[in-house]
N, C-alpha and C positions, 0 to 999 in steps of 0.2 A: 384479527385476521388469521389465516392459516398458512402453513408452509406451502401447501399445494396451490395457493393463490398466485405463487410467483414462479410457476413452471412455464417453460417455453421450449420449443424444439430447436436444438442447435446441431447442425451437421458437423461432424468431427473435422471436416475439411476446412471449416472456418476458424479453427483454433490456431492461432499464430505460434509457430514453434521457433521462429527466428524474427528478429526485428527488421523493420524496413531498412533499406540501404542508408538512408539519412534519418536522423532523429525527427526532423520536421516533415518527413515524407509520408506521414500517415494521413488517412482521410479523417474528416471531422463531420459528425452528424450533429446538427443544431436543432434543439428542441425548445420551443416556446412553451413554458409550463402553463401559461394562461390559455392560449388558443389551441395548443396541441400541434401547431404547425411544425413540420420537419423540413429541414433544408440540408443539402449535401454540399460540403465544401472541402478544402484541404486545410491541414492544421495551421499553417501560417496565417490563414484567414481569421484566426482567433482575435487578431487585432481589431477586426470590424465589430467585435462584441465587447470591447473594452473602451472606456472613455477616460479622458484626462480627469484625474482626481480619484479614479477607482483604486481599489487596493487588491492586489493579487497575493494570495497567501500560499506559500510553498512549504512542504515538509522537507527539512534538510537532513533527515536521518540518513545514515550510511549503511549499506548492506554489508554484513560480515561474510567473509568466505567461510561460512559456518559449518560446512560438512567435512568431516574427517573420517578416514577409513583406517581401521586398525584391526587388531586381533587380540584374543585372550591368550594367556600363556599356553593354553591347550592347543592353540592354533585356530580356534573358531573365529570366524569373521565377525567384525563389529562395525556398524556404521553409526556415527554420532552426529547429531544436529544440535549445535549449541543454541540455546534459547536466550541465555542471558549471561554476561560476564559479571561475576560478583567482585572479583579483584584480579590482580595481575596473574594469579595462578589457579583461580577457582571459577568454575562455571556451572550453570544448570543446563542439562542437555537431555534431549530425546535420544533414545537408543533403539537400534534395530539389530537384532541378533537372533540366531536360532534358539539360544538359551540366554536369558537376561543375566548380565554379570552381577555377582553378589557383592554386597557391601564388604569392603576389605580386600577385594580382588583388584588386579591391575589390568589396564588396557594398554597395549603397546602400539604406537603409531610409527610413522616414518622416522628414520634416523634415531631409532631406539628412544623416541620420546615416550614417556610413560605418564599415565594418569591413574590415580587411586580412586576407586569408587568409595566416596566418603559417606554417602547417604542415598537412600532411595525412598522418595515420598510418593511413589505411584507413577504418575506420568513422567516425572523428571528424575534424573540422577544428578547428584552433586559430585563433580569430578575435581580432584586436586592434582594439578600437573606438577611434577617434580622437575628439578633442574633450574638453571638460572634464567632461561629464556621465558619471556612473558607470553601470555596467551595471544595477545594481539600480533606479536611477531610470528608465532607458530601458525596462526591462521593465514597471515600474509604469505608465508612461504609454502605451506602445505595444504591449506584449506581449499575447498571447492565451493564455487558459488552455488547457493541452494536454490536451483531452479525449481519451480513448481512441478509437481509430478505430471500434470497434463501436457507438458512440453514433450514428454516421452523421449528424452535424449540426455546424454551426459553433458555437463557444462564444458564449454570450449573457451579458447583464449579470448574471443570477442566478447563473451559475457562479463569478463572482468570490467570492461568499460561500459557496455551497453545495458547491463542490468544494474546500472547505477546512474542517478541523475547527475548532471554536470555541476550541480551546486551541493552535492552530498557532503556533509561535514561531520556529524556526530555519529560515530560507530555504534551500532546496536540493533539493527534489524536483521531478520532472517528472510525478508521478502522486500522487494522494492516498492516504494510508493509510485505505482506505475504511471499515473497520469503525468507525473513530472518527467518521464522518460522522453516525452515529445519535444521538450524545450532544449534548444542549444544556446550557446552564448550570443550568437547573432540575433536570435529572436528575442532573448531577454533584453538586449541592448535596444532593440526597436520598441519594446514595450516601455522602457524607461524614457526613451526619446519622445514618446507620445504623451508623457506626463502621467503615466500610470505608476503608482507606487507599488513596491514589492516588499513584503516582509516574510519572515520565516518562523515556523513553529517546528516542534520536534515530536514525532510519535514513532517509537521503535516498534515496528510491525513484528508480531510474534507468529509462531506457527499456527496459533488458534484461528488466524484469519482464514485458513483453508479448511477449518473444521465444518462439516455440514450441520445444518439445523436438524436435530434428530426428533424433535417433538412436532406435532401437527399444530397445536394451539400456540401461537407466538407468545402469549402471556406466560407460558411455561418454559420458555427458552432462557438459559443462563448464559449471558454474554461473556466471552473471554476478556481478560484484563490486559491492557497494554500501557506502557509508561509514556506520559505526554508532558510537554512543556510549552507554556505560553508566557513570554516575558512581559514585563511592564511596558517596555518600549513598544512592543507589538500591540498591546492593549490600547495604548495612547493613539497609535495610528488607526486602529479600528474605530475608536470613539470619534476621532477627528473626521474620518471618512463618513460615518453615520451622520455626523452633525452637518456635513455638506450635502447630504442626501445623495452621496455617491454609493457605489456598490462594493460589497466585500465578496470577492470571487475566490472560493476555495479550489485549490488544485489537488484533487484526489479526495476520496472518502476519509483518508487518515487525517487530512487537514480539517475536514468537517467535524470529525469526532473531537479533535483538540478544541476547536473554536466553540463548539456547542457544550462541551464539558466545562469550559472555563467561564462561560456566562459573562464575557467581557471583563474579566478580572484575571490577574496573573494566576497561572496554574502550574504546579509542579507535582506530579503524582500519577497514580494509576487511574485509568478510566475504564469503566465497564458499560458505558452508555450504549444503549441499543436504540437506534433511530429507525423507525418504521412509519408507514402511513398513519397520519393522525398527529404526528409530532409537530409541535410549533417551534419554528426556528427563531432563535434569538439574535443570531449574528450573520449567518450565511445568506447571501442574496442570489448567488449563482454558483454553479459547480462545473468544473472541467474534470472529466473522469474517463476511464476506459469502460469496456463492456464486461459485465460480470456474470458469474455462474448462475444458472437457474436455482431458485430456492435458497440463495445465499443472503446473509445479513447485509452484504454490500449492495445487492440489488434492492433489497428492502429499503435501505437508506436512500438510494437514488429515487425510488418510487415516492418516498416521503417528500422530496423536494420537487420532483417533476410532475407529480400526480400519478396515481396508480395506473389509470387507463392510458394516459398520455405516454407514460414510460414504456409500458408493455407494448403499446402500438409502435413506439419508436424502435423497440427491439425487434419487432416483427419486420418492420421496414429495413432495419439493418441486416437481418438474415436474408431477406429477399434481394437486397442489393450487395450481398456478399462482402459485408464489412468483416474485418479480421477481429477476433475476440481475444480477450484476456490480456495478460501482462505485456506481451510484445505486439498487441493488436492496435486497432484504430481507436480514436477518441470521440467523445461527444461533449457538447456543452449544453447545460440546462440553464436557461435564463427566463426571467419574467418579462411580460409585455413591456415594451419600452426599452429593453436592453438589447435589441437586435442590431443596433449600430446602423451605419450608412450602407445599406445593401443595394 
């Protein structure tokens, strides 16, 4: 297939720049991947699509306040986006500056915090922070939440909470696993009360998730790499769920990439799995996700599970019905025939 096969028209007015007042206050578009039927619900109605014995898989990555603003000794402004923490004082980071800092030079941040440019491998700089304070504490005090550029605004106090899932645990992402933003503690409790099991995987979302597909033939696309974990305990829950003929429901495309990379075995490492139409799913039966960019690998993944024509038609319906798109937007669930619950 080709990149242009995944184009659709999206009015800018439908891009969500702020979250709904309540986490569960978003709309829910429901797509039957077999029949193509579309229904319009509210997010708490997700319970109608989950049955006792099913397994809900959530990505427990925690978003870093990964954006830092500093300057070179010359006074030139520098913006840093940390991609990965290597140790308590060393990071890999993207850099935006009028002139890229050279290896051996310093960048000076708030409170005279300094970082040495130790290496430059092309897209990323290796920065070594001096002083006793560890990088995690520096980010907590002085870092900014790395909101996606399409929100077209500076981060605000509310983003510290709302651009983070309520179950976020393992620090390491530069973007939220956004499907999980719709869950609050009360809804998770209702899910457990219904007899639905919950387990967690980890995928640290990198800045590559926002990179556009630049080739037309998808066979030529090189997928970005992200670190993922699937524990033996989670694997056992998956296998038990399959044995009962219950469903494994992934929350977010990040959870899908972990599950499908692992192939029902424990997994700890980098994944470059590129899921697109024609892909045969080994683990995932249903998906809860947000609405994604035209021509993005995330939309391609959703089309692989929902069916190409069904998914693009659902997106057309979503635009017509003024659903809110992207990270702070509304949600959709893709399920197979028989998974529609008691409607």
